[in-house]
C-alpha positions in Angstrom: 83.5 133.2 102.1 84.4 129.7 103.2 84.2 127.7 106.4 85.4 124.4 107.9 83.0 122.5 110.0 82.8 119.1 111.6 80.0 116.5 111.3 80.0 112.7 111.5 83.6 112.5 112.7 84.9 114.3 109.5 85.8 117.9 108.6 84.6 119.6 105.5 85.8 122.9 103.8 82.7 124.5 102.2 81.5 127.6 100.5 77.9 128.7 99.7 76.2 126.5 97.1 78.5 123.6 97.6 76.9 120.1 97.4 78.2 117.6 100.0 77.8 114.0 100.7 78.0 113.6 104.5 77.2 111.0 107.1 73.5 110.7 107.7 71.8 113.5 109.6 68.1 113.8 110.4 66.0 115.8 108.0 63.6 115.3 105.0 64.5 116.5 101.5 63.8 120.2 101.3 64.4 120.9 105.0 67.2 123.2 106.4 69.7 121.7 108.8 72.2 123.5 110.9 75.8 122.6 111.7 77.2 124.3 114.8 80.7 122.8 115.1 82.4 125.4 112.9 86.2 125.3 113.2 87.3 128.1 110.8 85.5 130.9 109.0 87.4 132.6 106.2 87.0 135.3 103.6 88.5 138.8 103.9 89.7 137.9 107.4 90.2 134.4 108.7 88.7 133.5 112.1 90.1 130.4 113.8 88.2 128.7 116.6 89.6 127.5 119.9 88.3 124.8 119.3 85.0 126.2 117.8 84.2 129.7 116.4 81.7 131.3 118.8 78.4 132.2 117.2 79.1 130.6 113.8 76.8 128.1 112.2 76.3 126.6 108.7 72.9 126.2 107.2 72.4 123.5 104.5 69.4 122.2 102.5 68.8 118.4 102.6 68.7 117.2 99.0 68.4 113.5 99.5 68.8 110.6 102.0 70.4 107.7 100.3 72.7 104.7 100.8 76.1 104.1 99.3 77.3 101.0 97.4 77.4 97.6 99.0 80.7 96.7 100.6 81.3 93.0 101.1 83.3 91.8 104.1 84.4 88.2 103.4 86.5 86.4 106.0 87.9 82.9 105.6 90.1 80.8 107.8 91.7 78.3 105.5 91.7 74.6 106.4 89.3 75.4 109.3 86.0 75.0 107.3 85.2 78.6 108.4 83.8 81.3 106.2 81.8 84.5 106.8 80.3 86.9 104.3 78.6 90.1 105.4 77.4 93.0 103.2 77.1 96.7 104.4 75.6 99.8 102.8 76.5 103.1 104.5 73.7 105.7 104.7 74.5 109.3 103.7 72.8 112.6 103.3 73.3 114.8 100.2 73.2 118.5 101.2 73.7 121.9 99.6 75.2 124.6 101.7 72.9 127.6 101.7 74.5 130.1 104.2 77.5 130.5 106.4 76.4 132.5 109.4 78.4 134.4 112.0 77.6 136.5 115.1 74.8 134.1 116.3 72.5 134.8 113.3 69.8 132.3 112.6 69.3 130.7 109.2 66.3 131.5 107.0 63.9 128.5 107.1 63.1 128.8 103.4 65.4 127.6 100.7 66.7 130.6 98.7 66.0 130.3 94.9 68.9 129.1 92.9 70.0 131.3 89.9 69.1 129.4 86.7 71.6 129.1 84.0 70.7 131.1 80.9 70.7 129.1 77.7 71.8 131.1 74.7 68.8 131.1 72.3 69.6 130.4 68.7 68.5 133.2 66.3 66.0 132.1 63.6 68.3 133.0 60.7 71.1 130.8 62.1 68.6 127.9 62.6 67.5 128.1 58.9 71.2 128.2 57.7 72.1 125.1 59.7 69.0 123.3 58.4 70.1 123.9 54.8 73.7 122.9 55.6 72.5 119.6 57.1 70.6 118.7 53.8 73.9 118.9 51.9 75.7 116.7 54.4 75.9 113.0 54.0 73.0 111.0 55.5 74.9 109.4 58.4 78.4 110.8 59.1 78.7 108.6 62.2 78.5 105.4 60.2 81.1 106.5 57.8 83.5 107.4 60.6 82.7 104.2 62.5 83.9 102.1 59.5 87.2 103.9 59.4 87.9 103.3 63.1 87.1 99.6 63.0 90.1 97.4 63.7 90.7 94.5 61.4 89.9 91.2 63.0 92.9 89.1 64.0 93.6 86.1 61.8 93.3 82.7 63.4 96.7 81.3 64.3 97.5 77.8 63.0 99.9 75.7 65.1 102.8 74.4 63.0 103.4 70.7 63.4 106.9 69.6 64.4 108.6 67.5 61.7 109.1 63.9 62.7 112.6 63.2 63.8 114.5 61.2 61.1 116.6 58.2 62.1 115.4 58.1 65.7 116.8 55.2 67.7 114.8 53.2 70.0 
């Protein structure tokens, strides 16, 4: 299921578990915020709003409140002895979409647990075999490969002197 919603003068197409960087909204990290301006709800059937979808909301968890990189606005009027330098950092909120709700349902106030990625455990027999293989290998394969990839240093160029002109008249 996906949805398109509007916040901060921009529109975003989202699905559950998407992480978004949006214009700053109120909320502390860990809180659930709601977005009510839903324009489209899609999935098996698409519902278009006119202009908004009635009863649809999007719930998101606030992950972080932060500021973007510094933007420098430098203005100069030449020959006028006039310069102006101003820096700006835009504030944003990092959010994770938790639910897309329809029919006037309310979001759960607790953050649902995220499924953890299962790491494939290495069997003990394979670990022992790799340890034996590493003893036979050269001590530092990285150093050997680094020498091969080194580029030769360029030779210093010597400027050739022009021969003196013979029989030059004054």
